[in-house]
N, C-alpha and C positions, 0 to 999 in steps of 0.2 A: 504494500500500500504506500503511495507517495506521501512524503512529509507535507504537512500543512503549516501555515503560519497565520492563524486567526488573530483578529483584533481582540485584545483582552476585554473590550467593552461587550463582547458577545458572551462572556462567561456565564452570566446569569440568565441567558436566553436559551441555553441548551441543557436538557436534563443531565444530571451529574454523571451517571455511568455512561450515557451515550456520548458525553463530551470527551471522555478519555478514549473512546473508540474512534471518534473523529480525529483526535490529536495523537493517534497511534504513532509511536516512534520506533517500533521494532521490538520494544520490551514486552515480554509476556504479560497478558492482562487476564485477571480472573474476575468474573462477575459476582455480584452479591449473591450469597446463598450457595456458592460452590463449596466443595469439600475443603476442610482445613486439616492440619496435622499438629498434634499436641504432644510434647514430650513430658512424661510424668516427672513430677518433682516430689521432694520430701514433704510429707503431710497430705498428699493428694489421696482422694478416693473417688470412685465412680460418681457418687452423688454430687460431690463438690465440683468436679469437672463438668458434669451435665448442667448444673445450675449456672456456672459461669458462662457457658457457651450456648445456652438455649436449646439443649437437646434432652433426651430422656436417658436414663440408665439402660433401659432395654435396647435403645438404639445404639448406645456405645457397645454393649455386649455383642449385638448382631453385626455391626460394622467391623468389629475387630475379632470376631470368632472367639470371644472369651468364654472359657468354661469355668472360670473362677473370678471372684471379685478382688483377688489379691493382685496388687500392682507392684511393679518394680521401678525404682528410680531410673530414669533414662529410657523407659519403655515408650515406644511411639504408638500413639493412638490416632486413628482416623476419625475426624468429625464429619460425618457424611452430609448432614444438612444443618449446619450451625445457624443458630438464631431463628429457627422457625417457631420457637417458643419464647416467652419472656425470659430475659437474661438478667444477670446481676450487673447493672450499669451504675457505677459510682465514679465520679470524675476527679482527677487531680491534675495539676499543671504539667505540661509536657517538658518544661525546662525550669530549673530552680533558680538560675541566675540570668536575669535579663534586665535591660534598662528601660528607657522610656518607650512609649508607643510611637512608632514611626508613621504608621498609617492605621487609622481606625476602620472598623467594619462599616460599610455603607457607602453611599455616593460621595465622591470628592471631585474637585475641579482641577483639571490639568490643561493648561494652555487655553482656558476659556471653555473647555468641553467637560460636561458632566460624565464622570466615569464611575462604574461600580467597583467597590472593593469587596470581594467575596470572603475576606478574612481580616485578621488583624496582624500587622507586622510589628514586632518588637525588636529593638536593638539588642544585640548580644555579641560577645566576642566570638571570633572564628574558633571552631572546635568545641563549642558548647554542647554538652551532652543533651540529647533529646530522648524522651521516654514515652511510652504509650500512656495516654491519659485514662484509659479504661481497658478492660479485657476486650480482645478483638482478634480479627484475622487480617493478616497483611494481604491486601488485594492488588496493590500495584507498587512497583519500584522502577523508576526510570527517569530519563531526562525529558524535559519539556521546554521548548523555547520560551524565554521570558520568566521561567520559574526555576530553572536548574534541575538538579536531581530531587525528586519528590517521592514521598511515601504516602499511600492511602491505606487506612485501616477501617474495616467494617466492625461496628460495635453492637449491632442488633437494634431492634425496635426502630429501624429506619435511619439510625445514626451512622455517620462516617466522619473521620477526621483526615485532614491533609496537612503535610508538613514539608516545607522547602525554604531555601535551598539547602540540601544536605551534601556533605562530602561523599562522593561516590566510593571512595576508597575506605570509608569508615562506616558504611552501612553494615549493621550487625544482625540483620534478619533476612529471611528469604521469603519469596512469594509463597503464600499459602500457610505460613507459619502462624500458629495460634499463640498470641502473646497475652501476658497478664498485665494488669495495671502496674505501672512503674518499670516495666521491662525496658532495657536499653535498646533503642532503635538505631542510633548512629550519632553523628556529630554535625553541627552546622558547617556549611561550606561557603565559598566566596559568593557574594551577591551577583546575580546574573547581569546587572547593569552597572556601568561605570559610575563613579562619583556617588555611589550609594554605600552608606556604612553597613557593616555586617549586621544581618538581622535574621529572624525566624518568622516565616509566614505560617500562620495557624488558621485553618479553616475548620468549621464544624458544619456538617450537612445533616439535614433531617428530611427524609423522603425526597432526596435528589435536589433539595433547595438549600442554598447557603443561609445559615442563621447566625445571629450574633454569638461569637464564641466566648463571651465573658466568663461563663462557668468553668472554662478551661484555665483561667488565670486566678481563680479563687483558692 
């Protein structure tokens, strides 16, 4: 598929998941509701994993051919249909150290033209650690013109988050990975535009529509 270079002013006019199909840059893309992969950690049990990712215990057993409820640390589990049931969504900030708001969510004026800002940009040092703000599945990792390297995470109940620009050499997750709230995703990279201080762009989406991401900074 050829690369496209859309005007950023169109970002709010295209459904979210469709947008990233339109802006396809050759990086693998997984749609909402696609399977995910979870690695068992200390303290996990089937009930807890099911609750976090909106599935049932019976579905976990069936998807992974489990004959016992005993889990081993490091064991890989397939989440066949994550978030088709209510999940445990509690938010925390994606970065602990950031400065002032460089650009707020909502319309702003650029050279006399009203432009939409689909997220909030906060200043932060290059290499600032970025973490998942809630339990979720990594749905996209790749470069996009005007955004740099970005990560999209599905969180259930119609929510998704977007983070950019990230350092492509420091991305710490893979496509389809199931992450927990607070898990390390990567580190911030250079801004995609010259004469712009280092920053983190944070988006919150609800049912394919950008919403004010204030809850991610509380």
